[in-house]
N, C-alpha and C positions, 0 to 999 in steps of 0.2 A: 504493500500500500504506500509506503514511504517513497519507494522508487517511482511509483506511478504518479504521485503528486509532484515529484521532482521533474519528471518528463513533461507533465502538464505545464509546469511553470516555464520550462524551456520552450515549450510550444507557444505559450503566450508571448514570450519575448520574441520568438521568431516571427510571429504574425505582426507584431508591432514594427519590427525592422522592415518587413516587406511593405507595409503601408507607408512607412517613411520614405523608402526608396521610390515608391510610385509617386509620392508628392514631389520629391526632389526632381524627378524626371519632368514633371509638368512645369516647373520653374515659377518664379515670382517670389516676392518677399514674404507674403502671407503663408504660402505653402512651405517656404524654407523654415519659417518659425514653427509651423505645425509639425513638420518633419523632425525638427530638433526636439520638440516636446515629446513626440512619440519615441524617439531614441532615448530620451531620459526615462520615459516610462519603461522602456525595454531594459534599461540598466537596473531599475528597481525590481522588475520581474525576475531578472537573473539573481539578484540578491535574495529575493523571497524564496526562489526555488532552492537555493543552497541551504536555507534555513530548514527546509523540510527533511533534510538528511541528518540522521542522528550522529553518524561518525564518518563524514566525508574524508576521503583520502587527501593527502597533500596535493596530488595531481588534480583532483576534482576542484579543490579550493583554488588552485592556480588558474585552472581553465575558467572558472567562474569570474575570478578577478580580472582576467584578460578580457572576457566578454563585456563585463561592466565598463571597464576603461575604454574599450573599443567603441561602445555605444556613445560614450560621452565625447570621444574624439570626433566621431562622425557627426555627433550632435553639436559640434562647434562650441564646446564649452571648455576652454582651456583651464579654467579655475577648478571646476569639479573633476575634470580629467586628471589634473595634477594630484589631487587627493587620491583618486583611484589608482594612479600610477604608483603611489606609495604603498598601497595595499598589494599591488602586483609584485613589487619588489619584496615585500614581506613574505608573501606566499611563495615566491620563487626561491627564497632562501631555505625553504623546507623541502625542496625537490632536488634530486641530483642535478648537478650543473649541466651536463650534456642535454638532459631532457628539458630543463628550464630554458636553455638557450634556444633549443629547437622550437619550443612552444611560443617563445617571444619573437620569433623571426618576423612575423607580419606586423605585430603591434608596435614594436619598438621604434622603427623608423617613422611610422605614422604619428605616434605620440610626439616624438621630438620635432617633427615638421610643424605640428600645431603649436608646440611650446615656442619654437623659434619664431613662427609667424606672429604669435601674440606678443612676444617680447619685442620684436621689431616694431609692431604697431604701437605698443606702449611708449617706446622711445620717441615715436613721432607724435605722441599725445602727452607731453609732459605735464600739462595742467591737470588732466584727468588722473594721471599717475600720482601727482603730488597733492591735489586738493579735493579728493573724493569726499572727505568729511568736512570741508570748509568752503563749500561753494559760495556761501553767503558773503565771504570776504572778498570775492572777486567782483569787479565793477567794470562797466564799459566794455572796451575791446577784449579785455582778458576774459570776461564772462562769455562774450560772444565766441571767442576762440575755444573756450571750454565746451560750449554747446556743440560747435562744429566737430571737435575731437571726439566727443562722446557719440555723436551721430555716425561718424565714420567707423568707430570701433564696433558699434552695434550692428552696422550693416555687414561687417565682416564676420562677426561672431554673435549671431542672433540667438544662439543657444546658451548664452552666459547670463544667468539670473542677476549677478552683480551689476551688469551693465543696464539691465532693465530697472534695477533699483536706482541707479544713477539717473536714468531717464525720468523716473518718477520724481526725483528731487528737482530736476530741472523744470519739469512741467509745473510742479507745485510752486516753485519760486516765481515762475512766470505767470502765475495766476490762472492756470488751466487745470482745475481739479479733476475734470473728467479725463483728460489725457493722462494725468498722474495716476488716476485709478486704473486706467487701461494698462499702463506700464507695470504697475505693481501686481496687477492680475497675472501678467505674463511671467513676472518673476516667481510668483507663487505656483503657476502652472508648471514651470520648469523644476522648481525645488519646493514641493508642497510641505516638506517636513521642516522647513526653515521658519522657526517661530518668530524671528525678527520681521521677516517680510510679511508674515501673517498679521503681526501686530500693526504694521504700517497700513496694511489693507483695512483692518478693522478701525483704525484711527480715521482713515479717509472716508470710510463708508457713510457716516451721517452727512458728510459734506457734498456727496454726489448722488445718493439715491433719493427718490421721493420720500417724504416723511412717512407715508403710509407703509413703506417697505422696511423702514428702519427696524421695527420690532421683529420682523421676520428674520432679518440678518442677525439681530442680537439673540434671538431664540436658537438659531442654528449654532452660533458661537457658544452659547451656554450649554447646549447639548453635548459639546465636546470639551467642556471646561475641565473635566477630571483628568484629561491627558494633554491639556493645552500648555504652551510654554508660559513661563512667568510673565513675559512681556504681554502676551495675549490676555492673560488673566487681569493684568493691571489695566490695560486699555479698555477691556470689556467693562470693568468696574467703573472706570471714569466715565464711560459712555452712559451707563445706567444712572450714575450720580448726576450727570449733566441733565438728563431728561427729567429727573426729579426736581431739579432747580427750575426748570422751565414751566412745570405745572404739577399739580398734586395727583394727577391720574396714576393710580396703581403705585403710589409712592413707596409704601412699606414693602410690597413684594419686590420692587426693583432694588431697594436697598438691601433686602435679604439676599437676592441673587448676587448683587455686587459683593456683599460680605463673604458669601461662599466662594466666589471667584478669587477674592483676596486671600482667603485661607488656603485655597488650592495653590495659588502662586507662591505664597510664603513657604509652603512645604517643599518647594523645588528649587530654591535659590538661597545662597548664603545670606544671612541677615545683614552682614556688613557690606555687601555689594550695593551698588547704586540702586538697582531694581529692588533689592531687598529692603532698602531704606524707604523707597517710594511706596512699596506695598505696605510697610509698617505704618507709614503716614496715612495711607488710605484706610487702613484698619482702624486707626485712632479716630479719623473723621467719621467713618461709618458707625463705629461703636457709639459715638456721641449722638449721632443723628437717630439711631435706632432707640436710644434712651429718651429721645424727645428733646435733646439739648441742641445748642447752637455751637458748632465747632469754632474754636479760636486758634489764633496763630501759635499759642503755646503747644498745641498738639504737634505741630511741625518741629518745634524745638525738641520735644520729647522723642520724636522719630529720628533725631540725629541730623536734621536739615537746617541747623542754625546758620551754616555758611551760606545756604541759599537765601535765607531771610535777610541777613545783613548786607548781601550784595544786591538786594532788590530795592526799587524805589519805595519810599515810605507809604505812598498811596496804595500800593498793591498788597501791603501786609494786612489789610483789613479783610481780605478774602483768602483764607488758607486753601480752599479748594482750587480757586483760579491760579494761585501761585504754584501749587503742586501740578496742576494740569498743564500749565505752560512749560514747566521744567520737563515733564515727561514727554511732551510734544517735541521739545528740542532734542532730547536724547533718542527718542524713537526715530525721528525723521532725519537727523543729521549724521548718524553714525551707521556705517555698514555692518552687516551681520558678521 
């Protein structure tokens, strides 16, 4: 039965690769992206197939690692392919050298061609390489050049989720939330297990979807809150808290769901980390609200965010939720995963 599930998983990967190949043959940027997404799906199918085996041999592990890396190489994702290449090298070290050399014959030159092409492209895109987390600091011609560099990189490597995150930031700063939403959707399509991208998508959601659909998105997010990343738990809670501030409708249930999300997030992150401190602050604010009290700035001090308070304008210190929300927005939207 185990072997059967394993071969079914390999069959799923094979079908995804065939569909990707057909799309690439048709040409066009949209089909190129969809093909890249299918190849990423195929890599994950290969990984799932390996997990169905109780005791895979070193040779099987290496073969799986090679296929996963090859899918990401063909999917034009040098970033995730580089991580997969590391897994290939780790698996190859457990196989006799003559066999590992033979098994790597096809992948090795393909991987290094992609790595070299990406490295060359980055050298021609110095602003993207240096300022991916500080785009706000660029002005005028420098920002225009950054946008051009990012566009050229994305055209060459449309399977790279990090570049779609860069595109999301550009669109957001240029006041195009819908385009930013589309870009982060693509990043999540390519790397659905990346909690940071998912958190950015959840943060953007109320800004782009019709108000009547916001609750549907939040319900979907809450359904998966027990295995969501700490960032997603935090953004979900802040979204629910913001809706309570706008109107009393279903206030207590919203706060209770937000509180559960915060508890889930705190269980998965070190308390001393930045996200851990923000979750603790949200926990203090929600606890006070659920008791019927009015949260004060002292709660942020107690959460360890005194440095945030003293660096903020005095006028903003009257609203601890807004201060926390603005800080989380900066961390979520400015820093890469």
